C-alpha positions in Angstrom: 0.2 0.2 0.1 1.2 3.9 -0.6 -0.1 6.2 2.1 -0.6 9.8 1.3 -1.4 12.3 3.6 -1.8 16.2 4.1 0.4 18.2 6.4 1.2 21.5 8.0 4.2 23.0 9.5 3.9 26.7 10.4 2.5 28.5 7.2 3.8 25.6 5.1 0.9 22.8 4.1 2.2 19.8 2.1 1.1 16.2 1.0 3.7 13.6 1.3 4.2 9.9 1.1 4.3 8.3 4.7 7.0 5.0 5.2 7.5 3.9 8.1 6.3 6.8 9.7 8.8 9.1 7.7 7.3 11.7 5.8 8.8 12.0 1.8 7.7 15.5 0.5 5.3 15.3 -2.8 6.4 17.6 -5.6 4.0 18.7 -8.5 0.0 17.7 -8.3 -0.9 14.7 -5.9 -3.6 14.0 -8.5 -1.1 14.1 -11.0 2.4 12.2 -11.9 4.2 13.4 -8.6 7.6 13.2 -7.6 8.5 12.3 -3.9 11.5 13.9 -1.8 14.7 11.2 -1.2 15.1 12.7 2.1 12.2 12.6 4.8 11.1 15.9 6.2 11.5 16.4 9.9 8.2 15.6 12.0 9.0 17.9 15.0 6.2 20.7 14.9 4.5 19.0 11.7 -0.2 18.8 12.2 -1.7 15.9 10.5 -4.2 17.5 8.4 -7.2 16.2 6.5 -6.0 14.0 3.8 -7.8 16.0 0.8 -9.8 19.3 0.2 -12.4 18.1 -1.4 -15.3 20.4 -3.7 -18.0 17.7 -1.9 -18.5 15.4 0.4 -20.6 13.0 -0.7 -22.5 10.3 1.8 -24.1 6.9 0.5 -27.2 5.8 3.3 -28.1 2.1 3.9 -25.4 0.7 2.2 -25.1 -2.2 4.4 -28.4 -5.1 4.7 -27.7 -5.2 8.3 -28.0 -1.2 9.0 -31.0 -0.7 7.0 -32.7 -3.2 9.1 -31.7 -2.2 12.3 -32.4 1.3 11.2 -36.3 -0.2 10.3 -36.2 0.7 6.7 -36.2 -1.2 3.5 -33.1 -2.0 1.6 -32.5 0.9 -1.6 -33.1 -0.7 -4.9 -30.4 2.3 -5.8 -28.0 4.2 -3.8 -29.1 6.7 -1.8 -26.8 9.5 -1.4 -26.6 13.4 -0.2 -24.2 15.8 0.3 -22.4 16.9 3.9 -21.1 20.3 4.1 -17.4 20.7 3.4 -17.0 22.3 7.0 -17.9 19.3 8.7 -14.5 17.8 7.7 -12.2 16.9 11.3 -9.1 15.8 10.8 -7.2 12.4 13.3 -6.8 13.4 16.3 -9.3 16.2 16.3 -12.4 16.6 18.6 -16.0 15.9 17.5 -18.3 18.8 19.2 -21.7 17.5 19.9 -23.9 20.7 19.3 -27.1 20.0 21.3 -26.5 18.1 24.4 -30.0 17.0 24.7 -29.8 15.4 21.0 -29.2 11.6 20.4 -25.5 11.6 18.4 -24.5 8.9 16.6 -21.2 7.6 15.6 -20.8 5.9 12.1 -18.1 4.3 10.8 -17.6 4.2 7.0 -15.0 3.6 4.1 -14.4 6.6 1.9 -13.2 6.4 -1.4 -11.1 9.7 -2.7 -11.7 10.5 -6.7 -8.3 11.2 -8.4 -9.8 12.2 -11.8 -12.4 14.4 -13.4 -15.3 11.9 -14.1 -18.5 11.8 -15.9 -21.0 9.0 -16.8 -18.5 5.9 -16.5 -19.5 2.2 -15.7 -18.7 0.5 -12.7 -15.2 -1.8 -14.8 -14.2 1.9 -15.4 -14.2 3.4 -12.0 -11.4 2.0 -10.6 -9.5 4.6 -13.1 -10.5 7.3 -11.1 -10.3 6.4 -8.1 -7.4 8.3 -6.2 -7.8 6.2 -2.8 -9.3 5.0 -0.3 -9.1 6.0 3.6 -11.4 5.6 6.9 -14.1 8.1 7.9 -17.1 8.6 10.3 -20.1 9.9 9.5 -21.6 12.0 12.7 -25.3 12.2 13.2 -27.8 13.9 15.1 -30.7 11.0 15.1 -32.9 13.7 17.0 -32.9 16.4 13.3 -32.6 13.2 11.3 -36.1 11.6 12.5 -37.8 14.9 12.2 -36.6 16.2 9.4 -36.8 14.3 5.5 -33.6 15.8 4.3 -30.3 14.2 6.1 -27.8 17.0 5.6 -28.4 19.4 8.0 -28.7 16.6 10.7 -24.8 15.5 9.2 -23.1 18.6 8.5 -22.4 20.1 11.8 -18.7 21.2 12.0 -16.3 18.5 12.9 -19.1 15.7 11.8 -16.9 14.1 9.2 -14.0 13.0 10.8 -11.6 11.6 8.3 -8.5 10.0 7.4 -5.3 10.4 8.8 -4.2 9.1 5.2 -5.1 8.3 1.7 -4.2 4.6 0.7 -3.4 4.7 -3.2 -2.9 0.7 -3.7 -5.8 -0.6 -2.0 -8.6 -3.5 -3.0 -11.5 -2.2 -1.2 -13.6 -5.4 -1.9 -12.9 -7.4 1.5 -12.0 -5.0 4.4 -13.0 -5.4 7.7 -14.8 -2.7 8.9 -14.5 -1.7 12.9 -15.5 0.7 15.2 -14.2 0.7 18.5 -15.8 3.4 21.4 -13.9 3.8 24.3 -12.0 0.7 23.7 -14.7 -1.6 23.1 -16.0 -3.1 19.9 -19.4 -1.9 18.8 -19.3 -2.3 14.6 -17.8 -5.3 13.2 -18.4 -5.7 9.6 -16.6 -6.3 6.0 -16.7 -4.0 3.1 -17.9 -7.5 1.1 -21.1 -6.8 2.6 -22.3 -3.4 1.3 -25.4 -3.4 -1.0 -23.2 -1.4 -4.0 -19.8 -2.1 -4.1 -17.0 0.8 -4.4 -16.9 0.6 -8.5 -20.7 0.7 -8.4 -20.9 3.8 -6.0 -19.3 5.9 -8.4 -20.6 5.0 -11.5 -24.1 5.8 -9.8 -22.9 8.9 -8.9 -21.1 10.0 -12.1 -24.4 9.8 -14.1 -25.7 12.2 -11.6 -22.8 14.3 -11.3 -19.4 15.7 -12.2 -16.6 13.8 -9.5 -13.8 16.4 -9.5 -10.3 15.4 -8.1 -10.4 15.1 -4.4 -14.0 14.7 -3.9 -15.0 11.8 -1.4 -17.9 9.7 -1.3 -18.7 7.6 2.4 -19.9 4.2 1.3 -22.4 3.8 4.3 -22.0 2.1 7.5 -23.0 -1.3 8.6 -25.4 -1.8 11.6 -24.1 -1.4 15.7 -24.1 2.4 15.4 -24.7 4.0 18.9 -24.7 7.4 20.6 -21.9 9.1 22.0 -21.1 11.4 24.8 -18.6 13.7 25.9 -15.2 11.9 26.6 -15.5 9.2 24.2 -12.5 8.2 22.2 -13.8 6.7 18.9 -11.5 4.6 16.7 -12.2 3.2 13.4 -10.3 0.6 12.0 -10.3 -0.4 8.2 -8.7 -3.3 6.5 -4.4 -2.2 6.8 -5.7 1.6 6.9 -4.2 3.4 9.4 -6.6 4.3 12.6 -8.9 7.3 12.7 -9.1 8.4 16.3 -11.3 11.2 17.3 -12.5 12.6 21.0 -15.8 13.8 21.6 -16.4 17.1 24.0 
């Protein structure tokens, strides 16, 4: 696998390849044909950022049969998707903020697709050529608002409601990855991406028939069963296959 991250040191923001914990700066367009420094960059004072800056974040719902059943909803005949605000993105290590203490707010572990090339109207077979890589995500959801409204964007777009990262793996088969959610060390969600109703390539193809996708755009592929509420002080960890874990706390 090849992990690419986005980092900041002072006012300098840069992408780098991560090899055995060392950072090798990227030169050129991360979505083009970049080169990498041969010598690692000192990591002192370096902050990990969200790995990409998408023009849009697209979330797919009810894409695991077990989650649809626990939600009491029928299986979708086509992918169900909506937009999350890009301002909801949160880096690895960041704090998820609960806006309303009296609302139920849930975690949802998800595999995220990162688009690497401009794409419109492609087949599932062609979709892999347009995917930059994959990373871990959370689709934090205010259930009180979600259950009161027919549109879900508001319930899922509060600031900090989309933890993403820490890195993008550019060489990864997404079809049979374990996906787990830990809350304070306790396993809450435990499934695999071979349980997706619509797999990653089918999702990219379907969404591309409805809109143009741009480099850096993010697609959250859905969550398995086991979603549950979060409270201040929680430590959440998403582990997907061989990806670096995504760890966030709650306040």
